[in-house]
C-alpha positions in Angstrom: -31.7 -10.8 -25.8 -30.3 -12.9 -28.3 -29.3 -13.7 -31.9 -26.7 -12.5 -34.5 -27.9 -9.4 -35.0 -28.1 -8.3 -31.2 -24.5 -9.5 -31.2 -22.8 -8.1 -33.9 -23.9 -4.6 -32.8 -22.4 -5.3 -29.2 -19.1 -6.0 -30.7 -19.2 -2.7 -32.9 -20.2 -0.5 -30.3 -16.8 -2.5 -28.3 -14.7 -1.3 -31.6 -15.1 -4.6 -34.1 -17.2 -4.9 -37.3 -18.0 -8.8 -37.4 -16.8 -10.3 -40.3 -16.7 -14.6 -40.8 -13.2 -15.0 -40.1 -12.4 -19.7 -41.6 -9.4 -20.6 -38.6 -6.1 -21.7 -39.2 -5.3 -25.0 -38.4 -1.8 -24.6 -36.0 0.6 -26.9 -34.1 2.8 -25.8 -31.0 6.3 -28.1 -30.9 7.3 -30.0 -27.7 10.8 -28.5 -27.4 11.1 -30.5 -24.8 11.0 -33.7 -26.9 12.5 -32.6 -30.0 14.2 -29.4 -31.2 12.1 -27.1 -34.0 14.0 -27.6 -36.9 13.7 -31.5 -36.4 10.1 -31.8 -35.6 9.6 -28.7 -38.9 12.0 -30.9 -41.0 10.2 -33.7 -40.1 6.9 -32.4 -40.9 8.0 -31.1 -44.3 9.1 -34.6 -45.7 6.1 -35.4 -45.5 4.1 -32.9 -47.8 3.0 -30.3 -44.8 3.9 -26.5 -45.9 4.0 -24.9 -42.5 4.2 -21.4 -41.9 6.1 -19.3 -38.9 3.1 -17.9 -36.2 4.9 -14.6 -35.8 3.5 -13.9 -32.2 4.4 -16.8 -30.8 7.6 -19.2 -30.1 7.1 -22.7 -31.0 4.0 -22.4 -33.3 3.1 -22.4 -36.3 0.1 -22.4 -39.0 0.2 -25.8 -41.5 -0.8 -23.8 -44.8 -1.0 -27.5 -46.1 -1.4 -31.2 -46.1 -3.4 -34.0 -47.4 -4.1 -35.8 -44.5 -4.9 -35.1 -41.1 -1.8 -33.6 -38.9 -3.0 -35.8 -35.7 -2.5 -39.2 -37.9 1.5 -39.0 -38.1 3.5 -40.2 -36.0 5.5 -37.7 -34.7 1.9 -36.2 -33.6 1.9 -40.0 -31.5 5.6 -39.8 -30.3 4.2 -36.2 -29.1 6.8 -34.0 -31.0 3.8 -31.5 -31.4 0.4 -30.2 -30.2 -2.6 -29.1 -32.0 -3.6 -26.5 -30.5 -5.2 -22.8 -32.3 -2.8 -19.6 -32.3 -4.7 -17.8 -29.8 -5.3 -20.6 -27.5 -1.6 -21.0 -27.3 -1.1 -17.8 -25.8 -1.8 -17.8 -22.4 0.7 -20.0 -21.1 3.2 -18.4 -22.2 2.3 -15.0 -20.0 4.0 -16.7 -17.2 7.6 -16.2 -15.7 10.0 -18.7 -14.8 8.3 -21.5 -14.8 11.0 -23.2 -13.7 10.7 -25.7 -10.9 8.0 -23.9 -10.0 4.6 -25.0 -8.1 2.0 -24.4 -11.0 -2.0 -25.2 -11.6 -4.1 -25.1 -14.5 -7.3 -25.5 -12.7 -10.0 -26.2 -15.5 -7.4 -28.4 -18.0 -8.9 -30.2 -20.2 -8.1 -31.3 -23.4 -4.6 -30.9 -21.5 -3.4 -28.9 -24.7 -2.8 -26.2 -22.3 -1.0 -28.6 -19.9 1.6 -29.9 -22.0 2.5 -27.0 -23.4 3.0 -25.6 -19.0 5.3 -28.9 -19.1 7.1 -28.6 -22.6 7.9 -24.7 -21.1 8.8 -26.3 -17.6 10.4 -28.7 -19.2 9.2 -31.5 -16.8 10.5 -29.7 -13.9 8.6 -28.8 -10.7 4.8 -29.4 -10.3 1.5 -29.6 -12.4 -1.8 -30.2 -10.4 -4.4 -30.3 -13.8 -7.8 -30.4 -12.8 -11.1 -31.0 -14.5 -14.8 -30.9 -13.4 -16.4 -33.1 -15.9 -15.3 -37.0 -15.3 -15.5 -37.6 -19.0 -13.3 -35.4 -20.1 -10.2 -37.3 -18.0 -9.7 -39.5 -20.9 -8.2 -36.9 -23.5 -6.7 -34.8 -20.3 -4.6 -37.7 -19.6 -3.9 -39.3 -23.1 -2.6 -36.1 -24.1 -0.3 -36.0 -20.8 0.6 -39.5 -21.4 1.1 -38.8 -25.6 3.2 -35.8 -25.0 5.8 -37.3 -22.1 4.0 -35.2 -19.5 5.6 -36.6 -16.3 5.5 -33.8 -13.7 1.4 -33.7 -13.8 -0.7 -35.1 -11.1 -4.6 -35.1 -12.7 -7.6 -34.7 -9.9 -11.5 -35.7 -11.1 -12.0 -32.0 -9.4 -13.9 -28.6 -10.2 -11.8 -25.7 -10.0 -14.7 -23.9 -7.4 -12.9 -26.6 -4.9 -9.2 -25.8 -5.2 -8.7 -25.0 -1.8 -9.7 -28.4 -0.8 -5.7 -29.4 -2.2 -4.2 -27.8 0.3 -1.7 -26.6 -1.6 -0.8 -23.0 -2.6 0.9 -22.0 -5.8 3.2 -20.0 -7.9 1.5 -20.0 -10.2 -1.8 -20.9 -12.2 -3.2 -20.8 -15.0 -7.8 -20.1 -15.4 -8.5 -20.9 -19.0 -11.7 -20.7 -17.7 -15.4 -21.6 -19.0 -16.7 -19.1 -21.5 -19.6 -18.3 -23.5 -17.2 -19.3 -26.6 -17.2 -16.8 -29.8 -18.9 -17.2 -32.8 -16.2 -18.1 -35.1 -15.1 -21.3 -33.0 -18.6 -22.1 -33.4 -21.2 -21.7 -36.8 -24.3 -22.4 -34.9 -23.3 -20.1 -31.8 -25.9 -16.7 -33.0 -28.7 -19.4 -32.4 -27.7 -20.2 -29.1 -26.3 -18.2 -27.1 -28.4 -15.2 -24.7 -27.0 -12.5 -23.2 -28.5 -14.9 -19.7 -25.9 -17.4 -20.3 -23.2 -15.0 -20.4 -24.5 -13.6 -17.3 -24.5 -16.9 -15.9 -20.5 -18.0 -17.4 -19.8 -14.6 -15.9 -20.8 -15.5 -12.3 -18.9 -18.7 -12.4 -16.1 -17.0 -13.5 -15.8 -15.2 -10.8 -16.3 -17.9 -8.6 -13.2 -19.5 -9.9 -10.8 -16.6 -10.2 -11.8 -16.4 -6.3 -10.4 -20.1 -5.0 -7.9 -19.1 -7.7 -6.9 -15.7 -5.4 -7.4 -17.8 -2.1 -5.1 -21.2 -3.2 -2.8 -18.2 -5.3 1.1 -17.7 -3.0 1.8 -13.9 -1.8 3.6 -13.0 -5.1 1.8 -15.2 -7.5 0.5 -15.2 -10.4 -2.4 -15.9 -12.6 -3.7 -15.7 -15.8 -6.9 -15.5 -16.6 -8.2 -16.0 -20.6 -11.6 -16.5 -22.3 -12.3 -17.1 -25.7 -15.3 -15.0 -25.2 -15.5 -11.8 -26.8 -18.2 -10.7 -23.9 -16.8 -8.2 -21.2 -19.3 -9.6 -18.8 -16.3 -12.3 -19.2 -13.9 -10.5 -19.3 -13.1 -6.5 -18.1 -16.0 -7.1 -16.1 -14.3 -9.9 -14.3 -11.1 -8.2 -14.1 -12.5 -4.8 -12.9 -14.2 -6.9 -9.9 -10.7 -8.4 -9.3 -8.8 -6.0 -9.2 -11.7 -4.9 -6.7 -12.2 -8.2 -4.8 -9.5 -10.0 -4.3 -6.7 -8.4 -3.3 -4.7 -9.2 -6.8 -2.8 -6.0 -9.6 -3.1 -6.8 -13.1 0.6 -7.1 -14.4 1.9 -5.6 -18.5 2.0 -8.6 -21.0 3.7 -8.7 -24.1 1.7 -10.3 -26.7 -0.9 -10.7 -29.0 -4.1 -8.3 -29.8 -4.5 -5.3 -28.6 -5.4 -3.3 -25.2 -8.2 -4.6 -22.9 -11.6 -2.1 -22.4 -11.6 0.1 -19.9 -15.2 1.9 -21.1 -17.3 -0.2 -22.0 -21.1 0.9 -22.6 -20.1 4.2 -21.2 -18.7 2.8 -17.9 -15.7 3.5 -16.3 -13.0 0.3 -15.2 -10.0 0.9 -13.5 -7.5 2.1 -16.1 -4.7 -1.1 -15.7 -7.3 -3.7 -17.3 -5.6 -1.2 -20.8 -2.9 -4.0 -19.5 -4.9 -6.6 -20.7 -5.2 -7.6 -24.0 -8.3 -8.7 -26.1 -7.8 -10.7 -29.6 -10.5 -10.3 -31.7 -11.3 -12.4 -34.5 -8.7 -12.3 -37.7 -5.7 -14.4 -37.3 -7.2 -16.5 -34.5 -10.4 -16.9 -32.6 -11.7 -14.5 -30.9 -10.0 -14.7 -27.1 -9.0 -12.4 -24.0 -5.8 -12.9 -21.5 -5.0 -10.7 -18.5 -2.0 -12.1 -16.1 -3.0 -10.6 -12.5 -0.1 -10.8 -9.5 -1.4 -11.5 -5.4 -0.8 -9.0 -3.5 1.3 -9.7 -0.5 
């Protein structure tokens, strides 16, 4: 079960008519290092044309730039990060991040880790994990460039987070997933349902470990850039049945999570999750869970 037509037909059954989307380049201002007005003014003085992203507090689309926005002094000084618009959403869904103990379980390349530090104003502690040693440089480089001072980085599998012997107030799970055809033009040629099911199993293992290390009353934000319900709604349906968590209401860009998928009825509370079909952004799925006491 693979190929473009197979997946396009699936998406139609889920309520989305496939069409190619050209992603807009986006940045997020690191307000712990400079004010929005200051950064916008400096970039506009360089001839960069910005458009405020309406559903993000600190996000801007790059409408026009004659050079790479990763080659400015402002970028190297950590005044902003290059981060796709939908990817900026998950970290904003937590409540009361200041002075909290936070786990970023699948952290590289570090965009969301920097965003968490920014939202925390470098208070509290972030523990950032990534499994692959080759990704550690990108992660640590992002943190150093952005002047993040509250983060400890570990080369560790998120499925083994309990080895840290730490209980966390907040856990971000931007889990490894199958991706989507908007960010990978060769996606249809290489993805199969076997891939999707393998990723879904791994995601459940990470969810299970996250629930173990989250304090009672703590929050878990689960996110993927996959369009496949097996990695999204099905996993959340499984989590609320098995991990002593409940879904919290969120207010962000996107549509309600699906509660009837290919004829299977899921827990009605899954409509509190958000599914973002590709249009202004890439595809994304986000859900906020609360660990029960």
